[in-house]
C-alpha positions in Angstrom: 0.0 0.0 0.0 1.4 3.4 -0.9 1.8 6.2 1.6 -1.0 8.1 -0.1 -3.4 5.2 0.1 -2.5 4.7 3.8 -3.5 8.3 4.5 -6.7 7.8 2.6 -7.5 4.9 4.8 -6.6 7.0 7.9 -8.9 9.9 6.8 -11.7 7.5 6.0 -11.4 5.8 9.4 -11.3 9.1 11.2 -14.4 10.3 9.4 -16.3 7.0 10.1 -15.4 7.3 13.8 -15.9 11.0 14.2 -12.2 11.4 15.1 -11.1 13.8 12.4 -9.7 17.0 13.8 -11.9 19.7 12.3 -11.1 23.4 12.2 -12.7 25.6 14.8 -14.9 28.6 13.9 -13.0 31.8 14.8 -13.7 33.0 18.3 -15.1 36.4 17.1 -17.6 34.6 14.8 -18.8 32.4 17.7 -19.2 35.5 20.0 -21.1 37.4 17.3 -23.3 34.4 16.6 -24.1 33.8 20.3 -24.8 37.4 20.9 -27.2 37.7 17.9 -28.9 34.5 18.8 -29.5 35.6 22.4 -33.0 37.2 22.4 -32.0 39.5 25.2 -29.0 41.0 23.4 -29.1 44.7 22.5 -27.5 46.5 19.6 -25.0 48.0 22.0 -23.9 44.5 23.1 -23.4 43.4 19.5 -21.3 46.5 18.8 -19.2 45.7 21.9 -18.5 42.2 20.7 -17.6 43.2 17.1 -15.5 46.2 18.2 -13.0 43.7 19.8 -11.9 42.9 16.2 -10.8 46.2 14.6 -10.4 44.6 11.1 -13.9 43.2 11.2 -15.3 46.5 12.4 -13.8 48.4 9.5 -15.1 45.8 7.0 -18.6 46.0 8.4 -18.5 49.8 8.0 -17.4 49.3 4.4 -20.2 46.8 3.8 -22.8 49.2 5.3 -21.8 51.8 2.8 -22.1 49.6 -0.3 -25.0 50.1 -2.7 -26.9 47.2 -1.2 -27.3 48.8 2.2 -26.6 52.5 1.7 -29.7 54.6 1.5 -28.4 57.9 2.5 -25.0 59.4 3.6 -22.1 57.1 4.4 -21.9 55.8 8.0 -18.7 56.2 9.8 -19.2 54.3 13.1 -19.6 50.6 13.9 -22.9 51.4 15.8 -24.4 53.0 12.7 -23.1 50.2 10.4 -24.6 47.4 12.4 -27.9 49.3 12.8 -28.0 49.8 9.0 -27.1 46.2 8.1 -29.4 44.8 10.8 -28.9 42.3 13.6 -30.2 39.3 11.5 -27.8 39.8 8.7 -24.8 40.8 10.8 -24.3 37.2 12.1 -23.7 35.7 8.7 -21.7 38.6 7.5 -19.4 38.6 10.6 -18.9 34.8 10.2 -18.0 35.3 6.5 -15.5 38.0 7.3 -13.9 35.9 10.1 -13.4 32.7 7.9 -10.3 34.1 6.2 -8.4 33.5 9.5 -8.7 29.7 8.8 -7.0 29.9 5.4 -3.4 30.2 6.5 -0.4 27.8 6.0 3.4 27.7 6.2 4.3 24.9 3.8 4.9 26.4 0.3 3.0 23.9 -1.7 0.1 23.6 0.7 0.0 27.4 1.0 -0.6 27.6 -2.8 -3.7 25.4 -2.4 -5.0 27.1 0.6 -4.7 30.6 -0.8 -6.3 29.4 -4.0 -9.1 27.8 -2.1 -9.8 31.1 -0.3 -9.5 33.2 -3.5 -11.9 30.8 -5.3 -14.3 30.9 -2.3 -14.5 34.7 -2.4 -15.1 34.5 -6.2 -17.9 31.9 -5.8 -19.5 34.1 -3.1 -19.3 37.2 -5.2 -20.5 35.6 -8.4 -23.4 33.8 -6.6 -24.4 37.0 -4.9 -24.2 39.0 -8.1 -26.3 36.6 -10.1 -28.9 36.6 -7.3 -28.9 40.4 -7.0 -29.8 40.7 -10.7 -32.4 38.0 -10.5 -33.9 39.6 -7.3 -34.2 43.0 -9.0 -35.8 41.6 -12.1 -38.2 39.2 -10.5 -38.7 41.0 -7.1 -37.6 37.8 -5.4 -37.1 37.4 -1.7 -36.7 33.7 -1.6 -33.0 33.8 -0.9 -31.2 35.7 1.9 -28.2 37.6 0.3 -26.0 37.4 3.4 -26.7 33.7 3.8 -25.9 33.2 0.1 -22.6 35.0 0.5 -21.7 32.8 3.5 -22.7 29.6 1.6 -20.5 30.6 -1.3 -17.5 31.1 1.1 -18.0 27.8 2.8 -18.9 25.6 -0.2 -15.5 24.0 -0.2 -14.6 24.2 3.5 -13.8 20.5 3.5 -10.4 21.2 1.9 -9.1 22.6 5.2 -8.5 19.5 7.3 -7.0 17.8 4.2 -4.5 20.6 3.7 -3.8 20.8 7.4 -3.1 17.1 7.5 -0.8 17.5 4.5 1.1 20.3 6.3 1.6 18.1 9.3 3.2 15.4 7.1 4.6 17.6 4.4 7.4 15.3 3.5 5.0 12.7 2.2 1.6 14.4 1.5 2.4 18.0 0.4 2.3 17.2 -3.3 -0.3 18.1 -5.9 -1.2 14.5 -6.8 -2.2 13.6 -3.3 -3.9 16.9 -2.6 -6.1 16.8 -5.7 -7.1 13.2 -5.1 -7.8 13.7 -1.4 -9.9 16.8 -2.0 -12.0 15.1 -4.7 -12.5 12.0 -2.6 -13.1 13.5 0.9 -13.8 17.2 0.5 -17.6 17.1 0.4 -17.9 14.6 3.3 -15.5 16.5 5.5 -17.2 19.8 4.7 -20.6 18.3 5.8 -18.9 17.2 9.1 -17.6 20.7 9.7 -21.0 22.3 9.1 -22.5 19.8 11.6 -19.7 20.5 14.2 -20.2 24.3 13.8 -24.0 23.9 14.3 -24.8 25.6 10.9 -27.9 23.5 10.3 -29.0 21.1 7.6 -29.2 23.7 4.8 -25.5 24.4 5.1 -24.6 20.7 5.6 -26.5 19.7 2.4 -25.1 22.5 0.3 -21.4 21.7 1.3 -22.0 18.0 0.8 -24.1 18.1 -2.4 -23.0 21.0 -4.6 -20.8 18.6 -6.7 -23.5 16.0 -7.1 -25.6 16.8 -10.1 -28.1 14.1 -9.4 -29.4 16.3 -6.6 -31.6 19.0 -8.2 -34.0 20.9 -5.9 -37.3 21.5 -7.6 -37.6 25.1 -6.4 -35.1 27.8 -6.7 -32.4 27.1 -4.1 -29.1 28.4 -2.7 -27.5 25.4 -4.5 -28.4 26.8 -7.9 -26.6 30.1 -7.2 -23.5 28.5 -5.6 -23.2 26.1 -8.5 -23.2 29.0 -10.9 -20.6 30.7 -8.7 -18.3 27.6 -9.0 -18.5 27.8 -12.8 -17.6 31.5 -12.8 -14.7 30.9 -10.4 -13.5 27.9 -12.4 -13.9 25.6 -9.4 -16.1 23.5 -11.7 -14.4 22.8 -15.1 -16.1 19.7 -16.3 -18.1 20.6 -19.4 -20.8 18.1 -18.7 -21.4 19.5 -15.3 -21.3 23.1 -16.6 -23.9 22.3 -19.3 -26.1 20.7 -16.6 -25.9 23.7 -14.3 -26.6 26.1 -17.1 -29.6 24.1 -18.3 -31.1 24.0 -14.8 -30.4 27.8 -14.5 -32.2 28.4 -17.7 -35.2 26.3 -16.7 -35.5 28.2 -13.4 -35.3 31.6 -15.0 -31.7 32.5 -14.0 -30.7 32.7 -17.7 -32.7 34.1 -20.6 -32.4 32.9 -24.2 -29.5 30.7 -23.2 -27.4 33.8 -22.3 -25.0 33.4 -19.5 -26.0 35.2 -16.2 -22.5 36.4 -16.1 -23.2 38.6 -19.2 -25.8 40.6 -17.4 -24.9 44.4 -17.6 -24.8 44.7 -13.8 -23.0 41.4 -13.1 -19.4 42.7 -12.9 -20.4 45.8 -10.9 -22.1 43.7 -8.2 -19.4 41.0 -8.4 -16.7 43.6 -7.7 -18.7 45.1 -4.9 -19.1 41.8 -3.0 -15.5 40.9 -3.6 -14.2 44.2 -2.4 -15.7 43.5 1.1 -13.1 40.7 1.5 -10.1 42.8 0.4 -7.9 44.0 3.2 
């Protein structure tokens, strides 16, 4: 048995026995989530939690001043930003902003993978959100929560993290592209589902992370999955022509594309894509 096959067996056994070491949600994200979920929390308490992370505070102010939220003059304080965004949305946005902390690595080869994974996740989130923003405007749809969609785009491939962390711990054997590509394809979705369960994100997140690659799963109604799959095409996470044709066919049937035109050709797509992506730039 090769060293790679040996690690595959180890990963599979750890998954089967719930022994795989999963990444922890960043502390600031946990604190924000707990505060928002507490029915007795006040806006002032949410501001106090977020203010402990200056970088997160600045990003939230920036988001509050984007076209999606801005309705008047720009806000300049965290209190005003959170009030404008709203307590319901702030949880998912804060978690999304904090996720970048997990995508760090020292090994040169693994770092390439982990930086690419984060860059693609941001592109998937931005493309998914841009497609939905255009659909929402034209169809007056409120079926999808924009901040939830952004978060789903970011975490769609979260299952790569434990694989890359394992490769970093054994970089003399496993930090090579052949192993990493095979391991991600084989275990990424299953590990991602386990992470969502461990983080308490709920079944919608678990199903999306586990199923977005599986084209046999096609929700009848318009779903977060439809937008995230389009995002993976735009970000070139999905390159298989058969899968791309399948996703675009479903998108056309559900009204996300008209006359077989790509939703990425919409006149407002790039504007909205850049707006979402800018929120994740330092």
